[in-house]
N, C-alpha and C positions, 0 to 999 in steps of 0.2 A: 201393360196398358198400351194402347195403340199410339202411334206417333203421327202428328198432323203438321201440315204447313199452313200458316196463316199469312196471307198476302194483303197488301194495301194498308198496312199499319203506318199511320202518319203522325210524326212528332216534330215539334219545333226544333230546328237545328240549334245546337249540336247534340241534343239529347238522343239517347237510344232507348228502345223499349225495354222494360223490365217486367218481372213476374206480376207486379201489382197492376201495371197498365194492361197487360195482355189478359189478366184475369178479369179486369173490369170490362174489357171489350167482349169477352166471351161469357160474362155472367157467371163466373166461377170464383171459388175461393183461391187466393194465391197459393195456399197449401196444396191445391190440386194440380199445380203446374210443376213440372220438373224438366231438366235438361233443355232449357231454353237456349237456342243458338240462332244467330243471325246468318241467313243464307243469301240475302240480297239487300243492297242499299243504293239508293240514288237520291240526288238532291233536286228538289223542285224549287226553282226561283221565279216562277211565272208571276207570283204576286209580290215581287220584291217591294220593299225591303224585308218582307216576311219570308224567311227561308224555312223550308220544311224538308225533312228526310222522309222518304217512303221506304219502308222495310218489308221484307218477307222473312218470317222467322219459322223455325221448326221447334216443336215442343211435344212433350209426352203428357197426355191428359186422359182422364176417363172418357168413355164414349160420350160425346157431347149431348146435352139435354135437347129436347125437341126445339127445332128452329135454329137455323144457321145465322151467323152475323149478317147484318145488312150491308149492301154495297156502300163504299168500295172494298170492304173487307170480303175476303173469300177464305173459306176453310175447307181443306181437302186432305185426304190421307197423304202423308209425305211419301215421296218415291223411295224405294228401297235404297239403302246405303250402297254407294258404288264400291265394288270390290277393287282391290289393287289390280290394275290392268297391266298385263305383260305387253310391252310394245310390239314384240315379235315372238313367234314360237321358235324354239331352238333349231339350229341348223345342224344336221347330222354329219355332213361331210366336211372335210378340212378345206378351207379356202382362205385367202388373204385379201382383204379389201383395204384400199387407201381412201381416206377422207381428206380432201384438200380444202382447208379453211375451217376456222372454228367460230364462225358466226352462228346464229341460231339454227340455220339449216344443217350446217356441218355437225354441230354438237348433238342435235336431236337424232340425226342419222347415226352418229357414233354411239349414242346411248342405246338406241334400239338394237344395233348390230352387236354391240358388246354384250348386252343382256341375252342375246340369242346365241352367244358362244362363238361368234365369228372372230377369227384372228384379224386384228385391226391395227393399222398404223395411221395416225392422225398427223398431218403435216401442216404447220402454220408458219408463214413467212415472218411473222412478227414475234414478239416476246410473250411470255406468260403474263397474266394480268397484273401482277404486282410490279414487275419491272417496266412493263408497258405504261402503267399509270405514272411511274416516276418520270419516264421520258416525255410523256405528254405534258406533265406539269412544268418540266424544264423548257419545253418548246413554248408553252404559253407565257412563261416569264421572260425568256431570253431570245426566242426565235431560233434556238438550236434544234434543227430539224433532222429527224431520222426517216429516210424514205421507206423503210421496211417495218418500223414499229412506231405507230402514230395513232391518231384518232380513227383512221380507216383500217389499219392493219394491226393484228395482234389478237391474243386470246379474247374471244367474245365478239369479235367483229365490230363493225361500226356502231351497232346498237349498244355497246358497253358505255359509250359516251353519248348518251341520249337521255331520255326520260325513263327508259324502261317501260314505255307505253305498251299495254297489252290489249288494246282495242283492235278489232279486226273487222274488215268489211265483209268477211265470209260468215256463213252459218254452217257449222261443221260439228259433227258429233265428237270429234277429237279435241276440240278447243279445251274442254274440261281436263283432258289428259295433259295438255301443255301446261295449263295453270297449276294443276296438282303436282306435276313434275317439278316445276320451278319452285313451288312452295316446299316440296320435300327437300330441295337443296338449299333452302334458306331464304326464299323470298317471303315478304311479310304476309300475315294472315289475311290482310285486307284484299289481296288480289283474288281471293276466292269468293268475295261477295260484293265488292264495289262495282258500280255500274261502269266506271272508267278506271280500271285498275292500272296501277303503275308501281314499279319497283324502286326506281331512283338509281342514278349512277353509282352512288356510294354503296348501295346494297348489292348491286349487280356483281361487284368484284367478289363479294363473299359467295354468291351463288356459283360463280365460275370456279372458284377454288374448290368448292365441294363437288362440282361435276367432275373436275379434273381428278380428284381423289377417287371418285367412284369408277371412272374409266380405268385408272391405273390398277385399282383393286380387282377389276374384271379382266385384266390381262392386256389391255390396250397399250400400244406404244405411242407416246405423245412426243412429238419432236417440234421444237421451236427453232426459229431462224433456219427453217428448212423450206426455202423457196423453190417451187417447181419451175424448172426452166423449159422442159419439153416433155412430150409424150413419146413412149417407145411402142412400136407395133411389132407384131409377129409377122415379119415379111413386109414387103412394100405396101400392100393393101390389106394386111391382116388385122386382127383385133388387137386391142390394147394388151400389152404384156408387162408394162411397168412405166415408171416415171423417172425422169432425169432431174436431179436437183442441181441448183446453180453451181455447187462446188464440183460437179462431175459424178456424184454418186448415183448409182442406179437403184431404184426401189421397186422390186418385182411385186406384182399384184395381179389378182384374177379379175378385179373390177376396181374402178376409181370413181368416187363421187366428187365432182367438182362443185363445191359450194363457195364460190369465189367472192361473193359480195359484188357491189356495183362499182368498185374502184380499182379492181385488179386489171387495169388496162393492158399492161405488158403481157400478162398471161393470156388474155383474150386474143391479143395480136398474134401470139405464138400459136394458139389453137387454130386461128384462121389460116395462118401460113401452112399448117399441117392438114388443111382441107376439112376441118370440122365445120359442119353446116351451121350457119347463124344468119340472122336477119336483123334489119333495123327495127327499132321499136319506138313508139311514142314516148316522150318524156316532157318535163317542164323545167324551167329555170327562172330564177328571180332573185329575191333578196330575203333577208331576215328583217322583220319589223319588231322593234322593241319599244315597250311602254313601261312606265312605272306601274307596278302591279296594282297599286291603289286605284289608278285610273280605270283599269279593266274591271276591278271589283265594283267600283261605283256604277259603271255602265251596266254590268250584268246582275249585280245584287242590290244596287241602291244603297250599299253600305260597304265598309272595308271588311274583308274576310276575317282579319284578326280580331275584329270587334265582336264577332259572333261565333268564333270557334270552328269555322269551316275551312276547308282547303281553299287556296286562292282560285279565283274564277278563271275559266278558260273560254274559248270561242272557236267556232268553225264556220267559215263563210265561203260562198262561191259566187262568181259573177260571169256573165257572158257579155263580152264587150262588143261595141259596134264594129270593130275591125275583124270580128269572127274568131277571137281568141278567148278561150276560157281562162279565168284567173281564179285561184283558190288559195285559201290558207290550209296549212297542214302542219303536223308535228308541233302543235302548240304546247309550249312549255311554261305553265304557270309557275311563278316563283323560280324561274330558271335563269340561264346564262346563255348568251350568244358566244359560241366557241370557234376557235380556229381549228380546221380539220383538213389541212392540206395533206395530200398523199404523193405529190410530186414537187420537187424543188422548183422554185420560181413561179408557183401558182398559189393564189389565195382561194380558200374554200371556207364557207361558214356553215354552221349548223346550230342546233339548240340542244341544251340538256337541262335537266333538273335533278337535284338530289331528292331523297325521299321526303324530306320535310318541306320542300318547295319554299324556302325561306329567303331567297336572294333579294326580294323587294322589287323584282322586275319580271315582266312577262314578255315572251317573244314567240314568234311563229314564222314558219316559212310562208312567204307571199310570192307565188310563182305563176308564170304564164306558160300556157301550152305552146310548144314549138310546132312549127310546120316544116315539112321536108325542104321547102324552098329556102329556109333559113340557113341551111348548111350545105346546100347543093354544090356550092362553089368551093367547099373545103377540099384540100388535097387528100390523097390516099384512097384506099379501097372504099367503095360506096357505102358498105355496111358500117364502116367505122367513122363516117363523116359527122355523125352526131357527137361522138367522142371528141373529134377534132374541134368541133364548135365549143364544147364544154371547156376544152383545154385553152382555146383562144380567149374565152371570157375570163378564165382564171388567171391567165398570164397578164391580161389587160388590167385586172384588179390588182395584181401584184405591183405592176408599174404605177398605177394610180395611187397606191398606198405608200409609195416610196421605196419599194424593193426590200422591205424588212418583215414581211408577213403582216404588217398593219393592213387594216381593211378600209377601203373607201366607204364613207358614210355621209349621210345628209339628213337633216331634219325633214320630216314629211311636209311641213308647211313650206319650206324652201324648195323642195322638189316640185310641189304642185304650183308654186308661184313662178318658178323659173328663175328666181333670184340667186345670186352667188351664195354658196354655202357659208353659214355663220358658224362660230364655234359650237361644238356639240355639247349637249347636257351629259351628265355622268351616265355611264352605261357599264356593261359587263364584259365586252369583248376585250381580250388581251391577245397579243402584246399591246395593240393600240388601235384606235380609229382615227382616220385622217379626213377632215371635212373635204368633200370632193363631189363634183357633179358625176353622174353615172353615164354620161354620154359616151365616154371613152370605153366603158365596160360593156354596155348592151346596145344593140341596134335600136333605132328610133321606134319601130313598132312595139317592142317590148316595153319601153318607157311609156309610150302612149297608153298601152293596155294597163300598165300598173297605175297610171294616174287616173284613168277612168274607173278602175276597180276601187281605188282608195276612196274616191268621192261616193261611189255606190255603197261601200261598206260603212262609210260615215253616216249615210242615211239610215242604215240598219242598226248601227251601234253609235248613237250620237255621242261624239267625243273621241271616236277612233282616230280622227285627224286632229292632232294637237301639237302644241309647241314642243312638248316633251317626247313625242314619238319620233323614232329615228329609223331610217332604212340603212342596213348594213349589207354590203355586197361582197361576193355573190353567193346565193344559195343555188348551187349548180349540180348537186348530187342527189336530187330527189328520188331518182330511180335509174336503173340501167338503161342506156340508149340502145342496147342490143339484146337480142334473145338468142341463146344457144339452143338450137332446135333439138327436140327429143321426140321419140315416137310414143305410142300408147304404153310401151313397157318402160318409159322414162329413160330410154337409152338413146344415145346419139345415133342417128341413122347413117352417119358417115364414118363413125369410129366405134364399132362394137366394144363394149366394156367400159365406155365412158358415160357417166350418168350425171348430166347437169342438174343442179338443184338450187333453189332459193332465189334471192333477190337479184343477184348478179346474172343468173341465167334467164331472168325475165318471168319467173313463176311465183313471185311473192312480192309483198309491199310493206313489210314490217316484221316485228319480232314474232308475232303469233303465226302469221301466214307463212313466214320462212320456216318456223319450227314444224308446222304442219307439212310443208313440202319436203323437209328433211325426212320426216317419218314416211311420207308417201314413197320417196325414192328408196329409202332403206327397205321397205317392203318389196319393191320391185327388184332390188339387188338380191335380196334373200331368195325370192322366187326363182330368179335366174340361176343362182348357184345351186339351188335345190332341184333344178330341172322341172320346176312347176310352171304352169301357165301364169303370165303376169296378172296381178290383181287388177280389177277394173280401176281406171284412173278417173278421179273426180276433179282433177286440176282444171283451173280455168286460167286463161292468159291474163296477166296483170299489166296494166299500162302505167300505173302510178302508185304512190304510197296509199296505204289503207288505214291510216291513223290520223 
């Protein structure tokens, strides 16, 4: 019997369509339906508090009787099942590739090259996921900080301690490959059909462990606590011949993929000193805003999510302020936590994460302001790195404002908008601690003015967004990399042949999915170079900010 896809099936949340419902919609007997499977699900809250799931399902049925279902239902032949897709064809010649960094870009590049039979060494400055997780928990509890194994550095990259959000601003035929690969390594089934898929920090650790085993089984060498200190050239102006580790060990390679992430500032500084071409890139900075989750649910759903069996509500908003600065929310974590994610001693950095069940009782999001080049023109150091210097200055100011213990300066939204002295804070999720503090010592006045204007605007769109329980926690300073490591159409550095910048830290991605896609793109280019083939056409676009 043929297989069909039925779209536009609407059921009251949290119910799911079953054979009886689908049979009734199609005018068939339930016995005529087999192999019913959900392929898409999204929540419609436009008529809150009535919440409706809209589904697309696939099913096997006899050739339907005359007449198709009426809109909004559509029935069509299901697309053929996707065959298991090889990420790259095998490479016939012997060659050794180094992958620096094990965030999404590095891991997907490594998976593609390992499956193609390329000899591979993967270098990660931090620890494997399990040990890294223990060190991060210790830091959050006691402030015991490890500069090389923390929320930014270690197996899985910065995305490990996030929400595992798999939304992406790009439309790309390989997105399904990314989702299916993550599912194959242990991500939940829901990422294959949810409109806003997420894995959760707790389940990402399992996925990383399975990817590690796969790479080892395919002959890759994985090395942790292997920080790259320098690049080695064949002659003074020649191509890359290897990498120098911090302990003095040389790692020879025919090509190196640098998937650094957005916080490997010391490595970027070394590359710049070695003449690797890079440029300044737009970025944004601001705060984390945290609400009780029930407040966000009531605004978005008209009811509390737990009362109707759906996931906690999220939001996404943008504003253009009178001062010419865009302000936007991003990386919204329903049922999440605001977390400490410093990567340098003496600096406070915040971010947000959620576990799979999103059950913390709080909601948080980045609330950030676009930077202007004039904001950091007076910073010291090379011009291309002045955005980094600005980030660092803000992070150190926050460290001082929080008392020098990795506590974060924070203020109620209502106190921030009224200009009054900070009052004691309501209960929140950030650890080690939050310290009631004005933000004047952390950010320049134009940023605070833009935040205040945007908050009032957002409260007009989501009435109740400004509340006594809402808190701003500073700083959200690592939204995206402030530099771009240049590469040509072959994804190769124009100034150091053999070096292939990739992912978010290189300025070509803005989240887990887009970084994974870029890792695959660069792996294809590396394989083509090693095989002596023309580079594949590049469909990369420059990314200025996060895409989730």
